[in-house]
N, C-alpha and C positions, 0 to 999 in steps of 0.2 A: 277487466271480467271478474264476476263479483264468484265468492268462493264455494257457491252455493254450484252454480252453474264450473267448474274448474273439478267440486268432484260429478258427476257427470259427466262429462267430456274422459277420464278421467277411468267411471266404470264402466263407455262404451271403448273403450280403446281396448281395457280387456276382452269385453265380449266380442269386442270382436276378434281379437288374438285366441281368443277359443273358436271361436266356428270357426276359422278357416285354415288350425287341424282338424275339423275334425270336417274340410273338405270345404264349403264353403268358400264363394268368393262373396266379396264388395265392390256395390253398383254405390251409393249415395252412402252418406250419412247426416244426422239435424236437416231431412228435409219440413220443408215448411209448408202447412196451408193452414186456406183461413180457418179452421177446425181443430191449428196442434199439433207440434212439431212428432215425425215417426224420425226416433231413433237413429235406428240402422236398417236398411238392404239391402240386400245380398241376398242370390244365385243362389240355394242348394237343389243343379245339378239343375233341371229345365223347369223348377219351383221358387217364382219370386216371392223369398222371407220377407214380411216385414217386422223389426224387433223391433219391440218395445228392454227397454233396461231400467231394473231396479237397484239401485248401493244403497245399503243403511252401512253408520259404520259399527250401527249397536241391535242388538235387539230389541232392545227395549219395549219396540212397540212391535211386535214381531216381526217374522223372516218379510226380504224386500217382494215375497209376491204376494201376499196381500195387499199391498199398495197400490194394486192395477184392480180398484174400487171393478163394479157393472159402468157405474159413471165412468169410470174411465176409460172402459171396454168400446161401448159409444163412443166417447170421440175420439177412438182411438181407429175404431172403425170406419166410419164418415172420415180420415185424415187417406185412410184407408181410399175408401172408394175415389174420393178424390186422386190423386194418384192414380188408380189405373183406367181414371176416364183419362186424365190428360197424356198418359203413354200409351192409352188406346191397347192398353192389355189383353188380350184374349188366353193367354194360358195361369196353367194355377196356380194360381199365391195363397200364401197364409197368413197369420199371425202365433209371431214367437213371441215370449214371456226371454228374458235371460236374466234371471236373481243374479245378485252378486252383494256377498256379507263378506263386506272387509275391515277387521277387526285385526290389532297392531298388526301382526308378520302373516297372518293367514287370513287366502281370497279362499274363499267356498263357493264357487258357481250348477247354480242351476241353469238348467237348460229345459223351459216347457213347451213341445210343439204346438201348434194347431189349438191356441187358446179362444177361439174367438167364433163364436155361431153364426153360419152362414160366409164362413169365409174361408 
C-alpha cells in the first residue's frame, strides 16, 4: 500500500471511531463504484450515511473540507446513486464529510452533515 493510501486509511479509521462514539454503526468501508470510492457507509439510526473523509497534515492549502470541490461532490453523488440502486435502498440517506487535521500529535475532527443537494 502506498503512503498516500495508508494516510487515507488512517483518516478513515479516525473518522469511523469518532462517528461510532456519536452512535453511528458501521456498514461498509472503501466501497468501490464505477464513479469512485465511498470511504465509509454507516448508519445513523435508520438513515444510511455515506461518508467522505478528508485528512490533511498541514493547513498550507486550507482546511481538509475544502478538498471536497463541486466536481468531487458530483462524483460522490453518482457513486452514492450507484450503491443505492445496487442495494435497492428506499429509506433515508445522506452524505456527510469528516474533515481531519492531523498535525504533529494533535488531531482535530470536524463533522459536516447532509453535504450534498439532492441527497
